[in-house]
C-alpha positions as a Python dict, from the first residue, in 0.01 Angstrom:
ca = {
    (1, 'M'): (0, 0, 0),
    (2, 'T'): (-233, -300, 30),
    (3, 'R'): (-569, -263, -143),
    (4, 'K'): (-880, -337, 59),
    (5, 'P'): (-1110, -635, 5),
    (6, 'E'): (-1410, -568, -220),
    (7, 'I'): (-1752, -725, -261),
    (8, 'Q'): (-1981, -623, -544),
    (9, 'I'): (-2332, -759, -600),
    (10, 'L'): (-2343, -835, -972),
    (11, 'G'): (-2697, -966, -990),
    (12, 'V'): (-3000, -1086, -799),
    (13, 'H'): (-3196, -1341, -999),
    (14, 'A'): (-3543, -1478, -938),
    (15, 'L'): (-3584, -1852, -915),
    (16, 'S'): (-3793, -1991, -1200),
    (17, 'V'): (-4079, -2162, -1015),
    (18, 'S'): (-4248, -2436, -1215),
    (19, 'A'): (-4544, -2653, -1114),
    (20, 'Q'): (-4299, -2945, -1098),
    (21, 'L'): (-4071, -2757, -854),
    (22, 'V'): (-4369, -2668, -634),
    (23, 'E'): (-4479, -3033, -633),
    (24, 'T'): (-4128, -3153, -546),
    (25, 'Q'): (-4108, -2903, -257),
    (26, 'F'): (-4458, -3004, -143),
    (27, 'K'): (-4364, -3373, -131),
    (28, 'L'): (-4043, -3297, 63),
    (29, 'L'): (-4216, -3083, 323),
    (30, 'Y'): (-4559, -3245, 343),
    (31, 'G'): (-4508, -3614, 276),
    (32, 'Y'): (-4796, -3725, 492),
    (33, 'P'): (-5171, -3778, 437),
    (34, 'M'): (-5390, -3465, 445),
    (35, 'S'): (-5723, -3341, 314),
    (36, 'K'): (-5754, -3179, -30),
    (37, 'E'): (-5803, -2841, 137),
    (38, 'Q'): (-5492, -2885, 353),
    (39, 'A'): (-5290, -3000, 50),
    (40, 'S'): (-5408, -2699, -151),
    (41, 'R'): (-5301, -2459, 127),
    (42, 'A'): (-4967, -2639, 164),
    (43, 'R'): (-4896, -2616, -211),
    (44, 'K'): (-4977, -2243, -203),
    (45, 'Q'): (-4734, -2204, 88),
    (46, 'C'): (-4465, -2392, -106),
    (47, 'K'): (-4518, -2167, -407),
    (48, 'L'): (-4495, -1853, -192),
    (49, 'Q'): (-4174, -1978, -32),
    (50, 'L'): (-4017, -2069, -367),
    (51, 'N'): (-4117, -1734, -520),
    (52, 'S'): (-3920, -1563, -241),
    (53, 'V'): (-3593, -1736, -340),
    (54, 'A'): (-3325, -1539, -524),
    (55, 'L'): (-2986, -1640, -659),
    (56, 'I'): (-2731, -1375, -570),
    (57, 'E'): (-2413, -1339, -773),
    (58, 'T'): (-2125, -1156, -609),
    (59, 'Q'): (-1777, -1061, -718),
    (60, 'I'): (-1507, -1092, -453),
    (61, 'K'): (-1169, -922, -482),
    (62, 'R'): (-880, -956, -238),
    (63, 'P'): (-1068, -1139, 41),
    (64, 'D'): (-896, -1144, 377),
    (65, 'D'): (-947, -1350, 693),
    (66, 'Q'): (-1262, -1150, 772),
    (67, 'F'): (-1444, -1283, 461),
    (68, 'S'): (-1707, -1549, 519),
    (69, 'V'): (-1988, -1659, 291),
    (70, 'N'): (-2191, -1719, 607),
    (71, 'D'): (-2199, -1342, 667),
    (72, 'F'): (-2426, -1288, 364),
    (73, 'T'): (-2782, -1215, 479),
    (74, 'Q'): (-3054, -953, 493),
    (75, 'A'): (-3183, -794, 810),
    (76, 'Q'): (-3518, -928, 927),
    (77, 'P'): (-3654, -682, 1185),
    (78, 'G'): (-3817, -849, 1481),
    (79, 'L'): (-3601, -1161, 1457),
    (80, 'P'): (-3266, -1227, 1625),
    (81, 'R'): (-2974, -1227, 1381),
    (82, 'D'): (-2922, -1602, 1415),
    (83, 'S'): (-3275, -1646, 1272),
    (84, 'W'): (-3205, -1441, 957),
    (85, 'Q'): (-3176, -1627, 628),
    (86, 'A'): (-2841, -1785, 543),
    (87, 'P'): (-2680, -1858, 206),
    (88, 'Y'): (-2799, -2186, 56),
    (89, 'L'): (-2627, -2393, -215),
    (90, 'V'): (-2310, -2183, -227),
    (91, 'H'): (-2092, -2211, -538),
    (92, 'F'): (-1766, -2040, -621),
    (93, 'L'): (-1692, -1944, -982),
    (94, 'D'): (-1392, -1807, -1165),
    (95, 'A'): (-1363, -1427, -1204),
    (96, 'E'): (-1561, -1436, -1531),
    (97, 'G'): (-1842, -1643, -1379),
    (98, 'L'): (-1813, -1921, -1636),
    (99, 'T'): (-1648, -2209, -1450),
    (100, 'L'): (-1709, -2372, -1111),
    (101, 'L'): (-1410, -2371, -876),
    (102, 'E'): (-1331, -2676, -667),
    (103, 'C'): (-1331, -2592, -296),
    (104, 'E'): (-1341, -2809, 12),
    (105, 'D'): (-1657, -2772, 225),
    (106, 'E'): (-1736, -2416, 115),
    (107, 'A'): (-1382, -2301, 195),
    (108, 'T'): (-1295, -1971, 34),
    (109, 'P'): (-1103, -2019, -292),
    (110, 'R'): (-736, -1939, -269),
    (111, 'R'): (-764, -1670, -534),
    (112, 'D'): (-746, -1293, -537),
    (113, 'H'): (-1057, -1257, -756),
    (114, 'F'): (-1358, -1488, -792),
    (115, 'R'): (-1735, -1497, -787),
    (116, 'C'): (-1965, -1644, -528),
    (117, 'V'): (-2325, -1739, -601),
    (118, 'F'): (-2582, -1859, -352),
    (119, 'Y'): (-2954, -1880, -296),
    (120, 'L'): (-3127, -1677, -30),
    (121, 'H'): (-3482, -1754, 83),
    (122, 'F'): (-3725, -1471, 158),
    (123, 'F'): (-3513, -1222, -38),
    (124, 'Q'): (-3635, -865, 12),
    (125, 'D'): (-3603, -670, -312),
    (126, 'G'): (-3483, -316, -248),
    (127, 'K'): (-3311, -406, 81),
    (128, 'P'): (-2930, -420, 114),
    (129, 'L'): (-2733, -739, 150),
    (130, 'I'): (-2517, -765, 460),
    (131, 'T'): (-2164, -892, 387),
    (132, 'S'): (-1836, -942, 571),
    (133, 'Y'): (-1748, -583, 478),
    (134, 'G'): (-2077, -407, 547),
    (135, 'E'): (-2399, -356, 354),
    (136, 'R'): (-2410, -362, -26),
    (137, 'F'): (-2679, -232, -258),
    (138, 'C'): (-2856, -505, -456),
    (139, 'P'): (-2950, -449, -819),
    (140, 'Q'): (-3312, -498, -916),
    (141, 'L'): (-3439, -856, -928),
    (142, 'S'): (-3395, -1003, -1277),
    (143, 'T'): (-3440, -1325, -1470),
    (144, 'M'): (-3177, -1589, -1399),
    (145, 'P'): (-2916, -1624, -1675),
    (146, 'E'): (-2893, -1969, -1831),
    (147, 'R'): (-2524, -2003, -1735),
    (148, 'L'): (-2618, -1975, -1365),
    (149, 'T'): (-2910, -2216, -1405),
    (150, 'Q'): (-2653, -2466, -1533),
    (151, 'L'): (-2365, -2385, -1294),
    (152, 'A'): (-2573, -2346, -975),
    (153, 'P'): (-2898, -2543, -1006),
    (154, 'F'): (-3156, -2506, -729),
    (155, 'D'): (-3229, -2803, -504),
    (156, 'P'): (-3544, -2777, -287),
    (157, 'V'): (-3508, -2758, 91),
    (158, 'D'): (-3643, -3048, 294),
}
């Protein structure tokens, strides 16, 4: 008897938002002249956006052809599904979550057991994560472990 594919959400970790990260995001998104008031509002918007980012760590066992990292999302009522947030900066790790796996263009690792980590903007704490195999409960938002800060560093969106 073949065992079914499994996805478990191991952790949902808040992005550590520093003044430097906010400034980097601000410069990427608003690299044009503006008034002090406009710049202040834009920086606040950048900070709000960055504070909504979470790193999600999943454990994948026995993936089949149905598995796709691109399926990971959260429902956003009032928006069409193709406007929902998508995984950003996807990384695959070994089963213990200690080593990056080499994969071509986000291809699924050719392993029976591995971890997948990715960032999701506008994460909704308390809402399920949609996966290739249905919805999964997300643990409470927590501080990002140092190993994931090192293995999957955040890069601001431009």
